[in-house]
C-alpha positions in Angstrom: 16.1 -7.9 40.6 19.0 -5.9 39.3 20.3 -6.5 35.8 23.6 -8.3 35.6 25.1 -6.3 32.8 27.4 -3.3 33.1 25.9 0.1 34.1 24.2 1.9 31.2 25.2 5.5 30.4 22.8 7.4 32.6 23.0 9.7 35.6 26.1 11.4 34.2 28.4 13.6 36.2 28.8 17.1 34.9 32.0 18.8 33.7 33.9 19.5 36.8 36.2 22.3 35.6 34.7 25.2 33.6 38.0 25.3 31.8 37.0 22.1 30.0 33.8 23.6 28.7 33.2 25.3 25.4 34.4 29.0 25.4 30.9 30.4 25.2 29.6 28.2 28.0 32.3 28.5 30.7 30.3 30.9 32.8 27.1 28.8 32.6 29.0 25.6 33.7 30.6 27.6 36.5 27.1 28.7 37.6 25.7 25.2 37.6 28.7 23.9 39.6 28.4 26.6 42.2 24.6 26.2 42.6 22.9 24.3 45.5 22.9 21.2 43.2 26.6 21.6 42.4 27.9 18.6 44.4 25.2 16.4 43.0 26.2 17.5 39.5 30.0 17.1 39.8 30.6 14.2 42.2 32.2 11.2 40.5 32.2 8.2 42.9 33.7 4.9 41.7 30.8 2.5 41.1 30.8 -0.8 43.0 28.6 -3.0 40.7 28.2 -5.7 43.3 26.8 -3.3 45.9 24.5 -1.7 43.4 23.1 -5.1 42.4 22.7 -6.0 46.1 20.7 -2.8 46.5 18.2 -3.7 43.7 18.0 -7.4 44.7 17.1 -6.6 48.3 15.2 -3.3 48.0 11.9 -3.0 50.0 9.9 0.2 50.2 8.1 1.1 53.4 5.4 3.8 53.3 4.1 5.6 56.4 1.6 8.2 55.3 3.4 10.7 53.1 6.8 9.4 54.1 8.7 6.6 52.2 11.8 4.8 53.3 13.8 2.1 51.6 15.3 -1.0 53.2 18.2 -2.9 51.5 21.1 -5.2 52.2 24.8 -5.0 51.4 26.5 -8.4 52.1 23.8 -9.4 54.6 24.0 -6.1 56.4 20.7 -4.1 56.5 20.5 -0.4 55.8 17.8 2.2 55.6 17.7 5.0 53.1 15.5 8.0 53.8 14.6 11.2 51.9 16.8 13.2 54.3 19.6 10.7 53.7 19.4 11.2 50.0 19.6 14.9 50.2 22.5 14.8 52.6 24.4 12.3 50.3 23.9 14.7 47.4 25.1 17.7 49.4 21.7 19.4 49.5 21.5 21.0 53.0 18.9 23.5 54.3 19.9 26.4 56.4 18.5 26.6 59.9 14.9 27.6 60.0 14.5 27.1 56.2 12.1 24.7 54.4 12.0 23.3 50.9 10.0 25.2 48.3 7.2 23.5 46.4 8.0 22.4 42.9 6.9 24.9 40.2 3.5 24.5 38.6 2.9 24.2 34.9 1.5 27.7 34.8 4.8 29.0 36.4 6.9 26.9 33.9 4.9 28.4 31.0 6.0 31.9 32.1 9.6 30.8 32.3 9.7 29.4 28.8 7.7 32.4 27.4 10.4 34.7 28.9 13.5 32.7 27.8 12.0 32.0 24.4 10.7 28.6 23.1 10.3 28.3 19.3 8.4 25.0 19.2 5.4 24.7 16.8 1.8 25.4 17.6 0.4 22.1 18.9 -3.2 22.3 17.7 -4.5 23.7 14.4 -6.5 26.9 14.7 -5.2 27.6 18.3 -2.3 29.4 19.9 -1.5 26.4 22.2 2.3 26.1 22.2 3.3 24.6 25.6 3.7 20.8 25.5 1.9 19.0 28.4 4.7 16.3 28.3 8.3 16.6 27.2 9.8 19.7 25.5 12.4 19.6 22.8 15.7 21.2 23.6 16.3 22.1 19.9 13.8 24.9 20.2 15.8 26.9 22.8 18.7 29.3 22.5 22.1 27.5 22.8 22.7 29.0 26.3 19.5 27.5 27.8 20.0 24.3 25.7 23.3 23.8 27.5 21.7 24.3 31.0 18.9 21.8 30.2 21.3 19.4 28.6 23.2 19.1 31.8 20.0 18.8 33.9 18.6 16.1 31.7 21.7 14.0 31.6 22.5 14.4 35.3 19.1 14.2 37.0 16.8 12.3 34.7 16.3 8.5 34.4 16.9 8.5 30.7 19.4 6.4 28.8 18.6 7.8 25.4 16.6 10.7 23.9 18.5 13.4 25.6 16.8 16.2 23.6 13.5 15.6 25.3 13.1 17.5 28.6 10.8 15.7 31.2 8.5 17.8 33.3 10.3 17.1 36.6 13.6 18.3 35.0 11.9 21.6 34.0 10.8 22.0 37.6 14.3 21.3 39.0 15.8 23.8 36.5 13.3 26.4 37.5 14.5 26.1 41.2 18.1 26.2 40.1 18.0 29.4 38.0 15.8 31.2 40.6 17.9 30.2 43.6 15.3 28.4 45.7 15.7 24.8 47.0 13.3 21.9 46.4 13.3 18.5 48.0 15.4 16.5 45.5 15.5 13.5 47.8 11.7 13.2 47.7 11.8 13.3 43.9 14.4 10.6 43.6 12.7 8.5 46.3 9.6 8.4 44.2 11.6 7.2 41.1 13.4 4.5 43.1 10.1 3.2 44.6 8.5 3.1 41.2 11.4 1.0 39.8 11.2 -1.8 42.4 10.7 -5.1 40.6 11.6 -3.8 37.2 14.8 -4.6 35.3 16.2 -1.1 35.4 19.1 0.4 37.1 18.2 4.0 38.0 20.6 6.6 39.3 23.7 4.4 39.7 25.9 7.4 40.6 23.5 8.8 43.1 22.9 5.3 44.7 26.7 4.9 45.1 26.8 8.3 46.8 24.0 7.2 49.2 25.5 3.7 49.9 28.9 5.3 50.6 27.3 7.6 53.1 25.9 4.5 55.0 28.9 2.1 54.8 32.6 2.4 54.0 33.6 2.0 50.3 35.5 -1.2 49.5 38.5 -0.3 47.4 39.3 -4.0 46.8 35.9 -4.8 45.4 36.2 -7.1 42.3 33.8 -5.2 40.1 34.5 -1.4 40.1 33.6 0.9 37.3 34.0 4.6 36.6 30.8 6.6 36.3 29.8 8.4 33.1 31.0 12.0 32.8 29.8 14.6 30.3 32.1 15.9 27.6 32.1 19.0 25.6 30.6 17.4 22.4 27.3 19.1 22.9 29.1 22.5 23.4 30.9 22.2 20.1 27.6 21.2 18.3 25.6 24.1 19.7 28.4 26.6 19.0 28.6 25.6 15.3 24.8 25.6 14.8 23.8 28.6 17.0 20.1 27.6 17.0 17.4 30.2 17.6 19.8 33.1 17.7 16.9 35.5 16.8 15.4 35.0 20.3 16.6 37.6 22.8 18.9 36.2 25.5 17.5 36.4 29.0 18.9 35.4 32.3 17.3 35.4 35.8 18.3 38.0 38.4 19.6 35.2 40.6 22.0 34.0 37.8 23.2 37.5 37.3 23.7 38.1 41.0 26.0 35.0 41.1 28.4 36.4 38.5 30.9 37.8 41.1 31.2 34.3 42.6 31.7 32.6 39.2 35.0 31.6 37.6 33.9 33.0 34.3 31.3 35.6 33.3 28.0 34.8 31.8 27.6 35.3 28.0 27.1 38.9 27.2 24.2 40.8 25.6 21.5 39.5 28.0 18.4 40.9 29.6 17.6 40.3 33.2 14.2 39.1 34.6 12.9 38.1 38.0 10.1 36.0 39.5 8.1 39.2 39.8 8.6 40.0 36.2 7.2 36.7 35.2 4.1 37.2 37.3 3.1 39.9 34.8 3.0 37.4 32.0 -0.2 35.6 31.0 0.7 31.9 30.7 -2.2 31.4 28.2 -1.0 34.2 25.9 0.3 33.4 22.4 4.0 32.7 22.2 5.7 35.2 19.8 8.4 32.7 18.9 6.2 29.8 18.1 6.4 28.3 14.6 3.2 27.5 12.6 1.2 24.3 13.2 2.4 21.4 11.1 0.7 18.0 10.7 2.7 15.4 12.7 3.9 12.4 10.8 1.5 9.4 10.9 4.0 7.2 12.8 4.1 9.8 15.6 0.4 10.0 16.2 -1.1 8.3 19.2 -2.4 4.8 18.4 -6.1 5.8 18.8 -5.6 8.6 16.3 -3.8 6.4 13.8 -6.6 3.8 13.9 -9.3 6.5 13.4 -7.4 8.0 10.5 -7.0 4.5 8.9 -10.7 3.9 9.2 -11.5 7.3 7.7 -9.2 6.6 4.7 -10.7 3.2 4.2 -14.3 4.5 4.1 -13.2 7.3 1.7 -11.5 4.8 -0.6 -14.6 2.5 -0.7 -16.7 5.5 -1.6 -14.4 6.6 -4.4 -14.1 3.2 -5.9 -17.9 2.9 -6.0 -19.3 1.0 -3.1 -22.8 -0.5 -2.8 -25.6 2.0 -3.3 -28.0 0.0 -1.1 -28.8 0.8 2.4 -28.4 -1.7 5.2 -31.9 -3.1 4.5 -31.1 -3.7 0.9 -33.2 -0.8 -0.4 -31.5 1.5 -2.9 -30.8 4.9 -1.6 -32.8 7.8 -3.1 -29.8 9.1 -5.0 -28.8 5.7 -6.4 -30.6 6.1 -9.7 -29.1 9.5 -10.3 -25.6 8.2 -9.5 -26.1 5.3 -11.9 -27.2 7.7 -14.7 -24.4 10.2 -14.2 -21.5 8.0 -13.2 -19.7 5.4 -15.3 -18.2 2.4 -13.8 -14.5 3.0 -13.1 -12.1 1.1 -15.3 -9.6 -0.9 -13.3 -6.4 -1.5 -15.2 -4.7 -4.7 -13.9 -1.1 -4.5 -13.2 1.2 -6.1 -15.6 2.7 -9.3 -14.2 6.3 -9.3 -13.5 8.2 -11.0 -16.3 10.7 -13.7 -15.3 14.2 -13.4 -16.6 14.8 -16.1 -19.3 17.2 -18.8 -18.4 20.4 -18.8 -20.3 20.2 -21.9 -22.4 20.1 -23.0 -26.0 17.8 -20.7 -27.8 15.9 -21.7 -31.0 14.5 -19.2 -33.4 11.9 -20.9 -35.6 10.4 -19.1 -38.6 7.1 -20.2 -39.9 7.0 -22.4 -43.0 6.4 -20.5 -46.1 5.5 -21.7 -49.5 8.1 -23.5 -51.6 7.7 -20.9 -54.3 8.6 -18.1 -52.0 11.7 -19.8 -50.7 12.9 -20.4 -54.3 12.3 -16.8 -55.2 14.3 -15.5 -52.2 17.1 -18.0 -52.5 18.6 -16.1 -55.4 18.6 -13.0 -53.2 20.3 -14.8 -50.3 23.3 -15.6 -52.4 24.2 -11.9 -52.5 24.3 -11.7 -48.6 27.5 -12.9 -47.0 27.3 -15.3 -44.1 28.4 -12.9 -41.3 25.5 -10.6 -42.2 23.0 -13.4 -41.9 24.4 -14.5 -38.6 24.3 -11.0 -37.3 20.6 -10.7 -38.3 19.7 -13.9 -36.6 21.5 -13.0 -33.4 19.8 -9.6 -33.3 16.4 -11.2 -33.5 17.2 -14.0 -31.0 18.7 -11.7 -28.3 16.4 -8.8 -28.6 14.6 -8.3 -25.3 11.5 -7.1 -27.1 11.3 -10.3 -29.2 11.2 -13.3 -26.9 12.4 -16.5 -28.3 9.2 -18.4 -28.7 7.7 -20.2 -31.7 5.7 -17.8 -33.8 2.1 -18.7 -34.5 1.8 -16.2 -37.4 3.3 -16.1 -40.8 6.7 -14.3 -41.1 6.9 -11.6 -43.8 10.2 -11.8 -45.7 12.2 -8.7 -46.4 15.6 -8.1 -48.1 17.1 -7.1 -44.8 15.9 -10.3 -43.0 16.1 -13.2 -45.4 13.9 -16.1 -44.4 15.6 -19.0 -42.6 14.0 -22.3 -42.2 15.4 -22.8 -38.7 18.5 -21.4 -37.0 20.1 -22.8 -33.8 22.5 -20.8 -31.7 24.1 -21.0 -28.2 23.4 -18.0 -25.9 
């Protein structure tokens, strides 16, 4: 069943006019918009939320061998969505006699990222492994390739957050885009739609609206219409100011360079050109010259199994350091137990000081111990030379000192000239 809330920000439309892009990226935006995926990138249909909800509430997948079709209803009218229908709605059309090319393999993708430069860290200590088996991080690319992949992730992925992470299927789509061959995008999207059946998600609202509009007329008077999300140039400004990984040589594919005469703006200058044939000469298992050294990942980012194993290891190490039992499981002392007892002393455990509670503000009584009558008489003569304010000041200092808590003393109080003995003094705090 489809969620009843407004559409999340996902399945963005790209920047339609290169004039609205950042100055350094106008040529790249022009290239994306004129590619075979250009219409899918830039189309901005108005979203009919009721029709999108009808689609998810009634969707049924029918599988016939390797072919999948989707049945759904819009206001009690039944429709069928096919892979070919998705491609046609997105403007992806094959020339006569042509077929779609298979998606790139991981080995081919490794060669691409070796060529354009990826400065991510080594993944395993003591190895040269640098290519992530899952998502890649866009921050390790030059700004030019970061912009291209930013558009591809936000337009074609199912993500609603985490835009820096590049899924594997987006890398494959990008490979086809920059090398100028067509892949079956409809089949890719159909697999995602089928997997989402029965889940409270709303995948590809913009693409779905394009497909629905290709099957039935759009209702301009629908009660719940909403504009689709469109990319802005915020990322362009950020990448221009940071200029990440500028030390990596800039490379573009031959197909990208060949499209320059058809573009509204030129590509960024200072680039090298490479082709699919050039990449065939690269060893995908070779070390990446731009990789950064291995760093231990944060504990919170480790897989759950690794976190549990590390916790157990630390626990055993702590028990050994503190001085665990020297007996074996059968209760027999280990051979080295006697030596350990002779050479090691029992560790001293210092208990933590308990937290002291703040004393309540109330009447405080300072009580001095009773001294002999003789001592009082001897000091009385001295007290006459001290004025009253001085005595009060001394009493307040004693009573309010944080290091001298106001409790009844159990020991004799030694009299001094600076602190004349008082039998009992009461004061208000």
